[in-house]
Each structure stands twice: as C-alpha cells, then as structure tokens.
C-alpha positions in Angstrom: 0.0 0.0 0.0 1.3 3.4 -0.8 1.6 5.9 2.0 -0.9 8.1 0.1 -4.0 7.5 2.2 -7.0 9.3 3.6 -6.0 10.9 6.9 -9.2 9.6 8.3 -7.8 6.1 7.8 -4.7 7.0 9.7 -6.8 8.4 12.6 -8.8 5.1 12.7 -5.6 3.1 12.7 -4.5 5.1 15.8 -7.8 5.0 17.6 -8.2 1.3 17.0 -4.9 0.6 18.7 -3.4 -1.1 15.7 -0.5 1.3 15.5 0.9 0.7 19.0 -0.2 -2.9 19.5 2.7 -4.1 17.4 5.1 -2.0 19.5 4.5 -4.3 22.5 7.0 -6.7 21.1 9.7 -4.0 20.9 11.2 -3.5 24.3 14.6 -1.9 24.0 13.5 1.6 23.5 16.9 3.1 24.4 18.5 1.0 21.6 15.9 2.1 19.1 16.4 5.8 20.1 20.2 5.4 19.9 20.1 3.7 16.5 17.9 6.5 15.1 19.8 9.3 16.8 23.2 8.0 15.7 22.2 7.5 12.0 23.2 10.7 10.2 21.7 9.4 6.9 18.3 9.0 8.6 18.5 12.5 10.1 19.5 14.0 6.8 16.7 12.3 4.9 14.1 13.2 7.6 15.2 16.8 7.7 15.2 17.2 3.9 11.6 15.8 3.7 10.5 18.0 6.6 11.9 21.2 5.1 10.4 20.5 1.7 7.0 19.6 3.2 7.1 22.8 5.3 7.7 24.9 2.3 5.0 23.2 0.3 2.6 23.3 3.2 3.0 27.1 3.6 2.1 27.6 0.0 -0.8 25.1 -0.1 -4.4 26.1 0.5 -5.1 23.7 3.3 -8.4 23.9 5.0 -8.6 24.4 8.8 -10.4 21.0 9.0 -7.5 19.2 7.4 -4.9 21.1 9.6 -7.0 20.3 12.7 -7.2 16.6 11.8 -3.4 16.4 11.3 -2.9 18.0 14.7 -5.3 15.5 16.1 -3.3 12.6 14.5 -0.1 14.1 16.0 -1.6 14.3 19.5 -3.2 10.9 19.4 -0.1 9.2 18.1 2.0 10.9 20.8 -0.4 9.9 23.6 -0.9 6.3 22.4 2.9 5.7 22.0 3.7 7.4 25.2 1.2 5.3 27.1 2.4 2.1 25.4 6.1 2.7 25.9 6.4 5.1 28.8 8.9 6.8 26.6 8.1 10.4 25.7 11.1 10.8 23.4 10.1 7.9 21.2 6.5 9.2 21.3 7.7 12.6 20.0 9.7 10.9 17.1 6.7 8.8 16.1 4.4 11.9 16.3 6.8 13.9 14.1 7.0 11.1 11.6 3.2 10.9 11.4 3.1 14.6 10.9 5.3 14.5 7.8 3.6 11.3 6.5 0.1 12.8 6.7 1.1 16.2 5.5 2.9 14.8 2.5 -0.1 12.6 1.7 -2.4 15.6 1.8 0.0 17.5 -0.5 0.1 14.5 -2.8 3.9 14.7 -2.4 5.6 11.5 -3.2 8.9 10.5 -1.7 10.6 7.2 -1.2 11.8 8.1 2.3 8.2 9.0 3.4 6.9 5.8 1.9 9.6 3.9 3.8 8.5 5.6 7.1 4.9 4.6 6.4 5.7 1.0 5.4 7.9 0.6 8.4 5.1 1.6 10.8 2.7 -0.6 9.0 5.0 -3.5 9.6 5.0 -2.8 13.3 8.4 -1.2 13.7 9.8 2.2 14.4 12.0 3.5 11.5 15.7 3.9 12.4 17.3 3.8 8.9 16.6 5.9 5.8 15.6 2.9 3.8 14.5 -0.6 4.1 17.2 -3.1 5.1 15.6 -5.8 3.0 
C-alpha cells in the first residue's frame, strides 16, 4: 500500500490501537532511540523531507479542518505511543513522523523516504534507517 491515504484512515488506525499494538514486542526503547539518533543518513533524509514539506505546506491552500485533523493525529499518536512505551522521546519521534507522513499525503507529495516511514510503521516497527534493510 502506498503511503498516500486518507488521513481519516490514519486516525482510525491510531484510535483502534493497531499502531501501538505491534510496538508491544519492541522493548529496548533506548537501543531504538540510539540507533535512530546515531544515524546521520536518517536525520539528513528526515530533515530534507520535513523542510520540503514545510515549504509546500506554507504555499498550499489547506483547510482548517485538514490542519486540525493532522494535529489530532499528531496528538493521538503521541499519547498512544507514550502510554504504550512510557517513553516520551520515542513518542515525539513517532508523532513527528506521522506529521510528515500525513502532510505529504495531503499534499500528494511522493517521496521514497516518506513511503519507507509509512511502510515501516505498517510492519509494526519504528524506523531507524533511511531505507528498508531488505
């Protein structure tokens, strides 16, 4: 499935618990954070996408309803991941990831890194590298 989706579907994924239920098998949160933080390629790819999405978002005519729904997704992801992991830092990362995933989808902005983020979350993992290791 492409990461282009209806944001309502993402919100349903979060509210149903499907997003964090697979995180229960992950237990070394510090290792996940370290792996992500120490990967300059990941940080570079993430920052590039974020900056490009920010510029496009500022120019786009986005309704307040869409903006509000994306903020709801960010908040719900943060709260769900925080409750499931007791790790606010990882919850912030996941929330930020879902922000760029959903905004890029709304902008119909296609990028292999964003698709990788979405696919990694759909497989029940938290992304730590800029591309699939498969």
